[in-house]
VEXFIVO-74524 format. One record per atom (N, C-alpha, C): atom name; residue in three letters; residue number from 1; x, y, z. Coordinates in steps of 0.001 Angstrom, whole numbers, plus 524288, in hexadecimal, padded with zeros to 5 digits. Each point is the difference from the previous one (the first is absolute). Last residue first. Layout:
+------+------+-------+-------+-------+-------+
! kepa ! keke ! kolza !  east ! north !    up !
+------+------+-------+-------+-------+-------+
!   CA !  ALA !   NUM !     X !     Y !     Z !
...
+------+------+-------+-------+-------+-------+
//
This chain:
+------+------+-------+-------+-------+-------+
! kepa ! keke ! kolza !  east ! north !    up !
+------+------+-------+-------+-------+-------+
!    N !  SER !   115 ! 7DB15 ! 891E2 ! 8086D !
!   CA !  SER !   115 ! 8045F ! 8042C ! 8011B !
!    C !  SER !   115 ! 7FC3C ! 8026F ! 804BD !
!    N !  SER !   114 ! 80552 ! 7EBD8 ! 7F47D !
!   CA !  SER !   114 ! 7FA28 ! 802AF ! 8036D !
!    C !  SER !   114 ! 80286 ! 804A8 ! 802E7 !
!    N !  VAL !   113 ! 80323 ! 7EC29 ! 7F87C !
!   CA !  VAL !   113 ! 80234 ! 80509 ! 7FD7C !
!    C !  VAL !   113 ! 7FCDF ! 8026E ! 8007C !
!    N !  THR !   112 ! 80698 ! 7EBDF ! 80770 !
!   CA !  THR !   112 ! 7FB3B ! 8048F ! 80171 !
!    C !  THR !   112 ! 80256 ! 80584 ! 7FDF2 !
!    N !  VAL !   111 ! 80388 ! 7E811 ! 7FEED !
!   CA !  VAL !   111 ! 80246 ! 805EF ! 7FDF0 !
!    C !  VAL !   111 ! 7FA9C ! 8055A ! 800BB !
!    N !  GLN !   110 ! 806BE ! 7EB93 ! 807B0 !
!   CA !  GLN !   110 ! 7FC80 ! 803EB ! 7FE64 !
!    C !  GLN !   110 ! 8016A ! 8052A ! 7FF78 !
!    N !  THR !   109 ! 80769 ! 7E87F ! 7FCC1 !
!   CA !  THR !   109 ! 80035 ! 80715 ! 803C7 !
!    C !  THR !   109 ! 7FD8B ! 8045F ! 7FE82 !
!    N !  GLY !   108 ! 80054 ! 7E8E7 ! 7FE1A !
!   CA !  GLY !   108 ! 7FEF3 ! 803B8 ! 7FFB9 !
!    C !  GLY !   108 ! 8017E ! 8042D ! 80536 !
!    N !  GLN !   107 ! 7FF90 ! 7EC77 ! 8016E !
!   CA !  GLN !   107 ! 7FBBB ! 803BF ! 801D1 !
!    C !  GLN !   107 ! 7FEF0 ! 8061E ! 7FDBC !
!    N !  GLY !   106 ! 8079A ! 7EF8D ! 7F314 !
!   CA !  GLY !   106 ! 8003E ! 800BD ! 80602 !
!    C !  GLY !   106 ! 7FAB0 ! 80389 ! 800B2 !
!    N !  TRP !   105 ! 7FDA9 ! 7F0DE ! 7F2A8 !
!   CA !  TRP !   105 ! 8013A ! 806BE ! 800B6 !
!    C !  TRP !   105 ! 80266 ! 7FDE9 ! 804F7 !
!    N !  ASP !   104 ! 80434 ! 7F197 ! 7F380 !
!   CA !  ASP !   104 ! 7FB2B ! 8010A ! 80377 !
!    C !  ASP !   104 ! 80248 ! 805F2 ! 80236 !
!    N !  PHE !   103 ! 80507 ! 7F9E0 ! 7EE0F !
!   CA !  PHE !   103 ! 8007D ! 7FD8D ! 804E1 !
!    C !  PHE !   103 ! 7FCD0 ! 803E9 ! 802EC !
!    N !  THR !   102 ! 80017 ! 8033D ! 7EF0C !
!   CA !  THR !   102 ! 7FDEA ! 7F853 ! 7FE7B !
!    C !  THR !   102 ! 800CE ! 7FE18 ! 8064C !
!    N !  ALA !   101 ! 7FDEC ! 81286 ! 7F154 !
!   CA !  ALA !   101 ! 8018E ! 7FD2A ! 8065F !
!    C !  ALA !   101 ! 7FE1E ! 7FBFB ! 80030 !
!    N !  PRO !   100 ! 80BB6 ! 806C2 ! 7ECD4 !
!   CA !  PRO !   100 ! 7F82F ! 7FF44 ! 80530 !
!    C !  PRO !   100 ! 80120 ! 7FDD4 ! 804B5 !
!    N !  HIS !    99 ! 80BE7 ! 806B5 ! 80195 !
!   CA !  HIS !    99 ! 7FCDD ! 8021B ! 7FB69 !
!    C !  HIS !    99 ! 7FEB5 ! 7FBEE ! 7FB61 !
!    N !  ASN !    98 ! 80380 ! 80162 ! 81733 !
!   CA !  ASN !    98 ! 8035C ! 7FE76 ! 7FAF5 !
!    C !  ASN !    98 ! 7FCFF ! 8023C ! 7FABB !
!    N !  ASN !    97 ! 7FEAF ! 80977 ! 811F7 !
!   CA !  ASN !    97 ! 7FD87 ! 7F9B4 ! 7FD98 !
!    C !  ASN !    97 ! 804A8 ! 80033 ! 7FD21 !
!    N !  CYS !    96 ! 7F8F7 ! 81148 ! 80DB3 !
!   CA !  CYS !    96 ! 802A6 ! 7FCE9 ! 7FCEA !
!    C !  CYS !    96 ! 8022D ! 7F9D3 ! 800C4 !
!    N !  TYR !    95 ! 7F09C ! 81127 ! 80781 !
!   CA !  TYR !    95 ! 80310 ! 7FAD2 ! 80057 !
!    C !  TYR !    95 ! 803AC ! 80065 ! 7FBD9 !
!    N !  TYR !    94 ! 7F4EC ! 810CC ! 80911 !
!   CA !  TYR !    94 ! 802EC ! 7FE66 ! 7FA9A !
!    C !  TYR !    94 ! 8026C ! 7FB54 ! 80257 !
!    N !  VAL !    93 ! 7EEE0 ! 80BDC ! 8052E !
!   CA !  VAL !    93 ! 80278 ! 7FBF8 ! 80247 !
!    C !  VAL !    93 ! 80322 ! 7FE1D ! 7FBBC !
!    N !  ALA !    92 ! 7F963 ! 81466 ! 7FD4D !
!   CA !  ALA !    92 ! 7FF86 ! 7F898 ! 80148 !
!    C !  ALA !    92 ! 80275 ! 7FE27 ! 80344 !
!    N !  THR !    91 ! 7FF96 ! 814B9 ! 7F5E5 !
!   CA !  THR !    91 ! 7FE8C ! 7FAE8 ! 8040A !
!    C !  THR !    91 ! 7FDA3 ! 7FD6E ! 7FE8D !
!    N !  ASP !    90 ! 8047F ! 80A98 ! 7F407 !
!   CA !  ASP !    90 ! 80254 ! 7FDC1 ! 80119 !
!    C !  ASP !    90 ! 7FEE3 ! 7FE38 ! 805A1 !
!    N !  GLU !    89 ! 7F7F0 ! 80D2F ! 7FAC8 !
!   CA !  GLU !    89 ! 7FF3C ! 7FD0B ! 7FC0B !
!    C !  GLU !    89 ! 801E2 ! 7FA21 ! 7FEE0 !
!    N !  PRO !    88 ! 803E9 ! 81305 ! 807F5 !
!   CA !  PRO !    88 ! 7FD50 ! 7FAB4 ! 804E3 !
!    C !  PRO !    88 ! 7FD40 ! 7FBD1 ! 7FE50 !
!    N !  LYS !    87 ! 813F3 ! 80512 ! 7F845 !
!   CA !  LYS !    87 ! 7F8F2 ! 80250 ! 80052 !
!    C !  LYS !    87 ! 7FD47 ! 7FDAB ! 80299 !
!    N !  LEU !    86 ! 817E7 ! 803A7 ! 7FFCD !
!   CA !  LEU !    86 ! 7FAFE ! 7FB80 ! 7FF5F !
!    C !  LEU !    86 ! 7FA06 ! 805A4 ! 8012D !
!    N !  ASN !    85 ! 813BB ! 800E1 ! 7FAE8 !
!   CA !  ASN !    85 ! 7FC30 ! 8018D ! 7FE70 !
!    C !  ASN !    85 ! 7FA9D ! 7FEDD ! 7FF83 !
!    N !  ASN !    84 ! 80EDE ! 7F06C ! 80077 !
!   CA !  ASN !    84 ! 7FFDD ! 806FF ! 80066 !
!    C !  ASN !    84 ! 7FB30 ! 801AA ! 7FFC4 !
!    N !  MET !    83 ! 807AB ! 7EBC2 ! 8055A !
!   CA !  MET !    83 ! 7FB6E ! 80378 ! 7FF29 !
!    C !  MET !    83 ! 8021D ! 805A5 ! 80238 !
!    N !  GLN !    82 ! 80B28 ! 7EC34 ! 7FCF0 !
!   CA !  GLN !    82 ! 7FFB9 ! 80553 ! 8018D !
!    C !  GLN !    82 ! 7FAF2 ! 8024F ! 7FC02 !
!    N !  LEU !    81 ! 80348 ! 7EC42 ! 8069E !
!   CA !  LEU !    81 ! 7FC75 ! 8036F ! 7FBF2 !
!    C !  LEU !    81 ! 80190 ! 8056F ! 801A0 !
!    N !  TYR !    80 ! 809AC ! 7EAD1 ! 7FE90 !
!   CA !  TYR !    80 ! 7FE9D ! 8066F ! 80507 !
!    C !  TYR !    80 ! 7FE6E ! 8028E ! 7FAEF !
!    N !  VAL !    79 ! 80716 ! 7EAD4 ! 805FB !
!   CA !  VAL !    79 ! 7FE1D ! 80330 ! 7FCDB !
!    C !  VAL !    79 ! 7FC86 ! 8041E ! 80177 !
!    N !  THR !    78 ! 80DF9 ! 7EF7A ! 80652 !
!   CA !  THR !    78 ! 7FCF8 ! 80399 ! 802AD !
!    C !  THR !    78 ! 7FEEE ! 803B4 ! 7F9C1 !
!    N !  ASN !    77 ! 80C92 ! 7F158 ! 804DD !
!   CA !  ASN !    77 ! 7FB6C ! 7FFE3 ! 80004 !
!    C !  ASN !    77 ! 7FA0C ! 8021B ! 80125 !
!    N !  LYS !    76 ! 814B9 ! 802B0 ! 8005B !
!   CA !  LYS !    76 ! 7FDF0 ! 80061 ! 803B8 !
!    C !  LYS !    76 ! 7F962 ! 7FE54 ! 7FE3B !
!    N !  ALA !    75 ! 80B60 ! 7FEF7 ! 7F36A !
!   CA !  ALA !    75 ! 803D3 ! 7FEF5 ! 80394 !
!    C !  ALA !    75 ! 7FD8A ! 80017 ! 80488 !
!    N !  ASN !    74 ! 7F889 ! 804CD ! 7F14D !
!   CA !  ASN !    74 ! 7FF1C ! 7FBAE ! 8023D !
!    C !  ASN !    74 ! 80274 ! 7FBB8 ! 8021A !
!    N !  ASP !    73 ! 7F56E ! 8147A ! 7FD03 !
!   CA !  ASP !    73 ! 8064A ! 7FE51 ! 80149 !
!    C !  ASP !    73 ! 8016E ! 7FAAA ! 8014A !
!    N !  ARG !    72 ! 7F3CD ! 80F7E ! 7F549 !
!   CA !  ARG !    72 ! 7FFBC ! 7FC45 ! 803AC !
!    C !  ARG !    72 ! 8048D ! 7FE8D ! 7FF9D !
!    N !  SER !    71 ! 7F03D ! 80FA1 ! 7F907 !
!   CA !  SER !    71 ! 804E6 ! 7FBB9 ! 80043 !
!    C !  SER !    71 ! 7FFDB ! 7FC25 ! 80425 !
!    N !  ILE !    70 ! 7F2A6 ! 81168 ! 7F6E4 !
!   CA !  ILE !    70 ! 80224 ! 7FA5E ! 803B3 !
!    C !  ILE !    70 ! 805A9 ! 8001B ! 7FF78 !
!    N !  THR !    69 ! 7F394 ! 81329 ! 7FEB0 !
!   CA !  THR !    69 ! 803F8 ! 7FADD ! 80053 !
!    C !  THR !    69 ! 8027F ! 7FA8D ! 801EE !
!    N !  PHE !    68 ! 7F10A ! 81222 ! 7FAE6 !
!   CA !  PHE !    68 ! 8001D ! 7FC9D ! 8021D !
!    C !  PHE !    68 ! 8056F ! 7FC5D ! 7FDD2 !
!    N !  ARG !    67 ! 7F90B ! 80EE3 ! 7F7EC !
!   CA !  ARG !    67 ! 7FDB8 ! 80067 ! 804F9 !
!    C !  ARG !    67 ! 80432 ! 7FCE6 ! 8033B !
!    N !  GLY !    66 ! 7FB0A ! 7FFA0 ! 7EE12 !
!   CA !  GLY !    66 ! 80536 ! 803E0 ! 80092 !
!    C !  GLY !    66 ! 7FF9E ! 80230 ! 80885 !
!    N !  LYS !    65 ! 7F2A2 ! 7F1F9 ! 7F855 !
!   CA !  LYS !    65 ! 8057B ! 80253 ! 7FED8 !
!    C !  LYS !    65 ! 7FF4E ! 80593 ! 80026 !
!    N !  VAL !    64 ! 7F01D ! 7F7E1 ! 80840 !
!   CA !  VAL !    64 ! 8060B ! 8004F ! 80247 !
!    C !  VAL !    64 ! 80551 ! 8004D ! 7FD76 !
!    N !  SER !    63 ! 7EC20 ! 7FD61 ! 7F73C !
!   CA !  SER !    63 ! 8004E ! 80391 ! 8049E !
!    C !  SER !    63 ! 80629 ! 80281 ! 801B2 !
!    N !  ASP !    62 ! 8000A ! 7F1A4 ! 7F25C !
!   CA !  ASP !    62 ! 800E2 ! 80666 ! 7FF86 !
!    C !  ASP !    62 ! 7FDB0 ! 80433 ! 80214 !
!    N !  ALA !    61 ! 8099E ! 7ED21 ! 8037D !
!   CA !  ALA !    61 ! 7FBE5 ! 8035A ! 80106 !
!    C !  ALA !    61 ! 7FD82 ! 80533 ! 7FD9C !
!    N !  TYR !    60 ! 811FE ! 7F477 ! 7FDAB !
!   CA !  TYR !    60 ! 7FE65 ! 801BB ! 8069A !
!    C !  TYR !    60 ! 7F9AD ! 80195 ! 7FB78 !
!    N !  ASN !    59 ! 81370 ! 7F433 ! 7FF48 !
!   CA !  ASN !    59 ! 7FBEA ! 80193 ! 7FD25 !
!    C !  ASN !    59 ! 7FE86 ! 80453 ! 8049B !
!    N !  PRO !    58 ! 813F0 ! 7F866 ! 7FC47 !
!   CA !  PRO !    58 ! 7F9EE ! 800EC ! 80318 !
!    C !  PRO !    58 ! 7FBFD ! 800EB ! 7FBED !
!    N !  ILE !    57 ! 8131D ! 7F33F ! 8004C !
!   CA !  ILE !    57 ! 7FE66 ! 80311 ! 7FC85 !
!    C !  ILE !    57 ! 7FAAC ! 80125 ! 80340 !
!    N !  SER !    56 ! 80F78 ! 7FAF9 ! 80699 !
!   CA !  SER !    56 ! 800A4 ! 8024F ! 7FB16 !
!    C !  SER !    56 ! 7FC0C ! 804CC ! 7FBD2 !
!    N !  GLY !    55 ! 801E7 ! 7F0F1 ! 80F2A !
!   CA !  GLY !    55 ! 7FFE5 ! 805B4 ! 80226 !
!    C !  GLY !    55 ! 80032 ! 802F7 ! 7FC22 !
!    N !  GLY !    54 ! 800C7 ! 7ED36 ! 7FFFC !
!   CA !  GLY !    54 ! 8043D ! 8031B ! 7FF4A !
!    C !  GLY !    54 ! 7FF5B ! 8048C ! 80347 !
!    N !  SER !    53 ! 7F014 ! 7F660 ! 7FD2E !
!   CA !  SER !    53 ! 804B1 ! 7FD5E ! 804BB !
!    C !  SER !    53 ! 805E9 ! 802C7 ! 8010A !
!    N !  SER !    52 ! 7F226 ! 80C16 ! 7F712 !
!   CA !  SER !    52 ! 7FF8A ! 7FA5F ! 7FE21 !
!    C !  SER !    52 ! 80249 ! 7FF7C ! 80458 !
!    N !  ILE !    51 ! 7F11F ! 80B88 ! 803E0 !
!   CA !  ILE !    51 ! 805A4 ! 7FF2B ! 7FF92 !
!    C !  ILE !    51 ! 800F1 ! 7FCCF ! 7FF6A !
!    N !  SER !    50 ! 7EE38 ! 80E4A ! 802A5 !
!   CA !  SER !    50 ! 80290 ! 7FA4D ! 800B2 !
!    C !  SER !    50 ! 8057B ! 7FEC0 ! 7FDD0 !
!    N !  ALA !    49 ! 7EEAB ! 80DC7 ! 80865 !
!   CA !  ALA !    49 ! 803CF ! 7FF26 ! 7FC18 !
!    C !  ALA !    49 ! 80413 ! 7FAFD ! 802C4 !
!    N !  VAL !    48 ! 7ED64 ! 80572 ! 80118 !
!   CA !  VAL !    48 ! 800E0 ! 80334 ! 80030 !
!    C !  VAL !    48 ! 8053F ! 800C5 ! 7FD42 !
!    N !  LEU !    47 ! 7EE77 ! 7F2B6 ! 80350 !
!   CA !  LEU !    47 ! 8058B ! 80153 ! 8001C !
!    C !  LEU !    47 ! 80264 ! 80582 ! 7FE08 !
!    N !  GLU !    46 ! 7EDD7 ! 7F8C6 ! 8099C !
!   CA !  GLU !    46 ! 80086 ! 801C0 ! 7FC63 !
!    C !  GLU !    46 ! 8074B ! 80099 ! 7FF48 !
!    N !  ARG !    45 ! 7EB5A ! 7F823 ! 80ACB !
!   CA !  ARG !    45 ! 80546 ! 80377 ! 800E5 !
!    C !  ARG !    45 ! 80309 ! 7FEF3 ! 7F9B3 !
!    N !  GLN !    44 ! 7ECF7 ! 807A7 ! 803FE !
!   CA !  GLN !    44 ! 80308 ! 7FA06 ! 7FFD2 !
!    C !  GLN !    44 ! 805FC ! 80075 ! 80253 !
!    N !  LYS !    43 ! 7F308 ! 80B96 ! 80A5C !
!   CA !  LYS !    43 ! 800BA ! 8007B ! 7F921 !
!    C !  LYS !    43 ! 802A1 ! 7F9DC ! 7FF8C !
!    N !  GLY !    42 ! 7F867 ! 8088D ! 810B4 !
!   CA !  GLY !    42 ! 7FCF6 ! 7FFBC ! 7FAC2 !
!    C !  GLY !    42 ! 800F3 ! 7FFE6 ! 7FACD !
!    N !  PRO !    41 ! 80E0E ! 806D3 ! 80D2E !
!   CA !  PRO !    41 ! 7FB1F ! 7FEC8 ! 800DC !
!    C !  PRO !    41 ! 7FBF5 ! 80089 ! 7FD1F !
!    N !  ALA !    40 ! 81226 ! 7FBB0 ! 7F892 !
!   CA !  ALA !    40 ! 7FD04 ! 80481 ! 802FE !
!    C !  ALA !    40 ! 7FAF7 ! 7FDE0 ! 8011A !
!    N !  GLN !    39 ! 8136B ! 7F6E7 ! 7FABD !
!   CA !  GLN !    39 ! 7FACB ! 80032 ! 8009F !
!    C !  GLN !    39 ! 7FE04 ! 804AC ! 80189 !
!    N !  ARG !    38 ! 8126D ! 7F774 ! 7F50A !
!   CA !  ARG !    38 ! 7FDDB ! 8031A ! 8042D !
!    C !  ARG !    38 ! 7F9A9 ! 7FF87 ! 80025 !
!    N !  TYR !    37 ! 8147E ! 7F788 ! 7F955 !
!   CA !  TYR !    37 ! 7FA91 ! 800F6 ! 80063 !
!    C !  TYR !    37 ! 7FE23 ! 803E5 ! 8037A !
!    N !  TRP !    36 ! 813B0 ! 7F849 ! 7F774 !
!   CA !  TRP !    36 ! 7FB42 ! 80338 ! 80276 !
!    C !  TRP !    36 ! 7FCFD ! 80212 ! 7FE74 !
!    N !  GLY !    35 ! 8107E ! 7F15C ! 7F9E1 !
!   CA !  GLY !    35 ! 7F971 ! 802F7 ! 7FFB3 !
!    C !  GLY !    35 ! 7FE90 ! 8037B ! 8046C !
!    N !  MET !    34 ! 80F40 ! 7F1BB ! 7F5DE !
!   CA !  MET !    34 ! 7FDAB ! 801B3 ! 80547 !
!    C !  MET !    34 ! 7FC97 ! 80526 ! 7FE45 !
!    N !  PRO !    33 ! 80C90 ! 7ED57 ! 7F5DB !
!   CA !  PRO !    33 ! 7FE05 ! 80488 ! 80007 !
!    C !  PRO !    33 ! 7FC30 ! 8029C ! 805D7 !
!    N !  HIS !    32 ! 80DF9 ! 7F136 ! 8005F !
!   CA !  HIS !    32 ! 7F941 ! 8008D ! 7FF34 !
!    C !  HIS !    32 ! 8001F ! 805CE ! 80155 !
!    N !  LEU !    31 ! 810C3 ! 7F6D5 ! 803F7 !
!   CA !  LEU !    31 ! 7FC6E ! 7FC63 ! 7FA6F !
!    C !  LEU !    31 ! 7F9B9 ! 80264 ! 7FD10 !
!    N !  ARG !    30 ! 80AE7 ! 805A6 ! 8136E !
!   CA !  ARG !    30 ! 80209 ! 80181 ! 7FA4C !
!    C !  ARG !    30 ! 7FD73 ! 7FB9E ! 7FA55 !
!    N !  PHE !    29 ! 7FC4D ! 7FA95 ! 811BD !
!   CA !  PHE !    29 ! 7FD1B ! 8042D ! 7FE37 !
!    C !  PHE !    29 ! 80072 ! 8035D ! 7FB63 !
!    N !  GLY !    28 ! 8061F ! 7EE95 ! 80783 !
!   CA !  GLY !    28 ! 7FDCC ! 7FF0B ! 7FD7D !
!    C !  GLY !    28 ! 7FE5D ! 806DB ! 7FE30 !
!    N !  SER !    27 ! 7FE61 ! 7F999 ! 8111D !
!   CA !  SER !    27 ! 80606 ! 7FF54 ! 7FD9D !
!    C !  SER !    27 ! 7FFE2 ! 80074 ! 7F98C !
!    N !  ARG !    26 ! 7F2FC ! 808C6 ! 80D52 !
!   CA !  ARG !    26 ! 7FEE5 ! 7FC93 ! 7FC59 !
!    C !  ARG !    26 ! 80657 ! 801AB ! 7FF1C !
!    N !  SER !    25 ! 7F7AF ! 80C10 ! 80B7A !
!   CA !  SER !    25 ! 801AD ! 7F946 ! 80227 !
!    C !  SER !    25 ! 8036C ! 7FC15 ! 7FC4A !
!    N !  SER !    24 ! 7FB73 ! 8153C ! 7FD12 !
!   CA !  SER !    24 ! 7FD74 ! 7FAA4 ! 80012 !
!    C !  SER !    24 ! 8031A ! 7FA91 ! 8038F !
!    N !  ALA !    23 ! 7FB3F ! 817D1 ! 801AE !
!   CA !  ALA !    23 ! 803E5 ! 7FCCF ! 7FEE0 !
!    C !  ALA !    23 ! 7FC84 ! 7F9B3 ! 800E7 !
!    N !  CYS !    22 ! 7FD37 ! 81518 ! 7F95E !
!   CA !  CYS !    22 ! 7FD29 ! 7FD5A ! 8015A !
!    C !  CYS !    22 ! 8063A ! 7FB03 ! 800ED !
!    N !  SER !    21 ! 7FB17 ! 816E1 ! 802AC !
!   CA !  SER !    21 ! 80420 ! 7F9BA ! 7FDFA !
!    C !  SER !    21 ! 7FA30 ! 7FE23 ! 801AB !
!    N !  LEU !    20 ! 80019 ! 812C4 ! 7FAEC !
!   CA !  LEU !    20 ! 7FDB2 ! 7FCD7 ! 800C8 !
!    C !  LEU !    20 ! 80296 ! 7FA52 ! 800B4 !
!    N !  ARG !    19 ! 7FEDB ! 816E7 ! 801B0 !
!   CA !  ARG !    19 ! 8025D ! 7FB64 ! 7FD9D !
!    C !  ARG !    19 ! 7FF06 ! 7FC57 ! 800B5 !
!    N !  LEU !    18 ! 7F920 ! 814B7 ! 7FD6C !
!   CA !  LEU !    18 ! 8016A ! 7FAEB ! 80396 !
!    C !  LEU !    18 ! 802ED ! 7FBED ! 7FD6F !
!    N !  SER !    17 ! 7F7E7 ! 816CE ! 7FE3F !
!   CA !  SER !    17 ! 8045D ! 7FA09 ! 7FF1C !
!    C !  SER !    17 ! 800B5 ! 7FC9E ! 80389 !
!    N !  GLY !    16 ! 7F229 ! 8144A ! 7F98F !
!   CA !  GLY !    16 ! 8065D ! 7FDB1 ! 803EE !
!    C !  GLY !    16 ! 80133 ! 7FB2A ! 7FD7A !
!    N !  GLY !    15 ! 7F19D ! 80944 ! 7F98B !
!   CA !  GLY !    15 ! 8049F ! 802E5 ! 7FF55 !
!    C !  GLY !    15 ! 80346 ! 7FD6E ! 802A6 !
!    N !  PRO !    14 ! 7EEC7 ! 7FF54 ! 80A2A !
!   CA !  PRO !    14 ! 8024B ! 80175 ! 7F968 !
!    C !  PRO !    14 ! 804FD ! 80218 ! 7FEC5 !
!    N !  GLN !    13 ! 8011E ! 7F61B ! 810C3 !
!   CA !  GLN !    13 ! 7FC5E ! 8057B ! 7FDE9 !
!    C !  GLN !    13 ! 7FF9C ! 7FEF3 ! 7FB07 !
!    N !  ALA !    12 ! 80051 ! 7EEC1 ! 80DE9 !
!   CA !  ALA !    12 ! 8050D ! 80334 ! 7FB70 !
!    C !  ALA !    12 ! 7FC8B ! 80677 ! 7FF77 !
!    N !  LEU !    11 ! 800B1 ! 7EB49 ! 80DC0 !
!   CA !  LEU !    11 ! 7FB43 ! 8051B ! 7FEC4 !
!    C !  LEU !    11 ! 804B4 ! 80467 ! 7FCB7 !
!    N !  GLY !    10 ! 80499 ! 7EBF5 ! 7FE1C !
!   CA !  GLY !    10 ! 7FE8A ! 80126 ! 804C1 !
!    C !  GLY !    10 ! 7FCDF ! 806CF ! 7FE44 !
!    N !  GLY !     9 ! 80C5A ! 7EB9A ! 7FB61 !
!   CA !  GLY !     9 ! 7FBA6 ! 80439 ! 7FE2B !
!    C !  GLY !     9 ! 7FE9E ! 803A8 ! 8057A !
!    N !  GLY !     8 ! 80DBD ! 7F263 ! 7FDE6 !
!   CA !  GLY !     8 ! 8009E ! 804F3 ! 7FFDD !
!    C !  GLY !     8 ! 7FE1C ! 804C8 ! 7FEE2 !
!    N !  SER !     7 ! 8005D ! 7E94E ! 7FE6C !
!   CA !  SER !     7 ! 801A8 ! 8032C ! 8037E !
!    C !  SER !     7 ! 7FF85 ! 80321 ! 7FD14 !
!    N !  GLU !     6 ! 7FA48 ! 7ECB0 ! 7FD13 !
!   CA !  GLU !     6 ! 8020C ! 803D7 ! 7FECA !
!    C !  GLU !     6 ! 7FFFE ! 80405 ! 803BE !
!    N !  VAL !     5 ! 802FD ! 7EB34 ! 7FC38 !
!   CA !  VAL !     5 ! 80039 ! 8042C ! 8040D !
!    C !  VAL !     5 ! 7FFA1 ! 806E8 ! 7FD51 !
!    N !  LEU !     4 ! 7FCE9 ! 7E79B ! 7F977 !
!   CA !  LEU !     4 ! 8000E ! 80586 ! 800BF !
!    C !  LEU !     4 ! 7FE70 ! 804D7 ! 80346 !
!    N !  GLN !     3 ! 80655 ! 7E892 ! 7FC9B !
!   CA !  GLN !     3 ! 7FBDE ! 80576 ! 803C3 !
!    C !  GLN !     3 ! 800D8 ! 805C0 ! 7FD87 !
!    N !  VAL !     2 ! 7FE11 ! 7EC4F ! 7F8EB !
!   CA !  VAL !     2 ! 8036B ! 802A9 ! 7FF5A !
!    C !  VAL !     2 ! 7FBFC ! 803AA ! 802E6 !
!    N !  GLN !     1 ! 8010E ! 7EB4E ! 800AE !
!   CA !  GLN !     1 ! 7FE16 ! 80526 ! 7FEC7 !
!    C !  GLN !     1 ! 80537 ! 8043D ! 8032D !
+------+------+-------+-------+-------+-------+
//
């Protein structure tokens, strides 16, 4: 069973920044493309960013392109999401998983953007 532990969420003002981290317990972490997903209240979970197994190919949803940056450190079994110029509509619980998502979901980390 793969355990994914997300951290780094919190309260940010519009225009602010947060950096999320996701640590994986899986020994083969480096073999899997990874993604950051989010779920806002009353909405379905959506993919916001993904990254190839080697870390050289990121992809972003249009809603976050130019503001979010996904990266990974395979030596640390960790994937990151740097979020800049945050907007209230970014408020959600953020999760990581492989892409496509087949691992068990972690508990996520809450991101709230509000003044």
